[in-house]
N, C-alpha and C positions, 0 to 999 in steps of 0.2 A: 693188755699194755701193749704198746705198738714198739716194734725194734727201731734202733736208732738209724737213721738214714731212709726211712720209709715217708715218703710224702702221704699227706692225708688230703683227701679230695672230697668234696663235697658237690655233686652233680658235676663232675668232670673239672671243677675249678679247684686250685691250691689254695688252703686255708694258712699254709704255714711250711716253712722250709728249716730243715735242721741245719743250722750255722756250725756248731761244735757239739761236741759231746755235753747234752744236757741243756743246750740253750738252743732256743728257737727265736727266729725273727717274727715280727707282726706281719700281719697281711697288708701288701702293697695297697694302695688307694684303687688300682684297676682289678685287684684281686677281691675287694670289698662287694659285698651284695646290694644293689642298690633296690630301692623299694619299687616294687612292680604293683600295678594296677589294673585290673580285668573287669572290662565293662562287657555286660550280658549283650549277645547280639538280638536285635529284634528280627522278627521275620519281617520280609520285604512288605506283605501285602496282609492286610488283615482277611482278605477272601481267600487266602490260600488256605488249603485243607492239609493238615499235617497228622499223621496217625500217633494218638497218643498212647494207645494201648489196645491189647488184641487177648482176647479170651476162647473158651470153648465156643460161647455163645454170640460173639461177635466182636464189634470193635468200638473203641472210643475215637472219634475222629473231631478235631476242631472242638473238644468240648462235649460233641454229642455223641450218646450211645445207640449204635446200629447193631441190630440183629440179625445174624447170618451173614452170607456172603454178601460183599459189596462191590462197587466199582466205584472210583474215585477218578474223574476227570477235572480238568482245569476247574476250579471254582463250583463243583456239583459233586453230589454225593448220589448214587444210584442203588437200588435193591439189584443184584444181579443174580438171575434165575438159573442157577446151578447148585447141584449139590456134593460133587465130585469133579474131580478131573477129567472124568469120563465123559462129561456133559458138555465138555469146552469144545465147540464147535466156530465155524467159520459166521453162523449165525449169531452165537452166543456173544461173539466179538464184534458185532456190527456197530455198537454204538462207538468204538474206539475208531474204525477207520473211516467213519462218515463225519468226523467231526470236523470243522473248520475253526482255526488252524489246525492243521494236521499233527497229530500225535506222532514223536520220534522214537519213544521207548515205552513201552506196554511191561509192566513189572506184574507177572502173575504168582500169587502165593498160593500154592496148591493144598496147603493143609500142613501136617505135621512132619511129613518129608517129601522131597524132590519126587515128581513123578514124570513119567516120560509122556510128553504131550503127542497128539496124532501127527506124523510128518506132514501130512496134508494139509493141515491147520497152520503149521508151522511155515509152510511154503506158501500156502495163501497170504498171511501177514507180511510176509517177505515182497510179495507183489505189490502190495499195498505202501510199501516204504516203511513199514514198522519193526522196530528192532524189539523181540520180545527177551525179556529176562526171567527165567523161570526158576523159582525157588520155593523152599518151604515158607510157610507164612510169616514166621518170626524174622527171617532173613529179608523176606520180601518188603516188611514194614520198614525196615531199617533201610534198606536201599532205596526204598520210593521216598522216604523222608530227606535222605542226601541227595538223590537225583533231583529232587523238587526243589531244592535251595540251590543247585547250581544252574539249572537249565527250567524253562516254564512249560514244556512241550512233553510232560511226561503223565503217564495214567497208570492206574493200578486197578487189577480185579483179584480180588482176595476171598478165600475159603478158610473159614475159622478152622484152627487144628482140633481135632477129635479129642485128644489128648495133650496137656501141657508137660513138658520137661522139666523136672526139678533138680536143682544142683545140690549136693549133699556135702 
């Protein structure tokens, strides 16, 4: 039971005010909630490949199941021939810096945890004008989907995690 003089709020709006002991006013017109509708946003292009899910075996991208490491470039999905972050080199990233139009951001998902990438590889990609976003694979998938909805020149290189974390 509320004490007298305490204002009740719902989502930060007042729903009533104490007038005097035991009496409450009804909400004013500006305090009543109006009906709100939400429309599902559609993705801009049917050709855009968003990451639907990931597992220890691979990824579901645009409704297609992909086994093992993969590379997502605008409107294309490729097998990526690496097994761990230790295999990442300038050569393994060639597809990303040879593309036209140029990739602005490359999201790297390096498995179940963030790893340190070879500084020479980072410096090389910087000379190519590509920013690297190095994350664990779960966060890389979410970051890639977000960036892809904001800007068209983003790519991802993803290694499936060896194990999945579960929340209890």
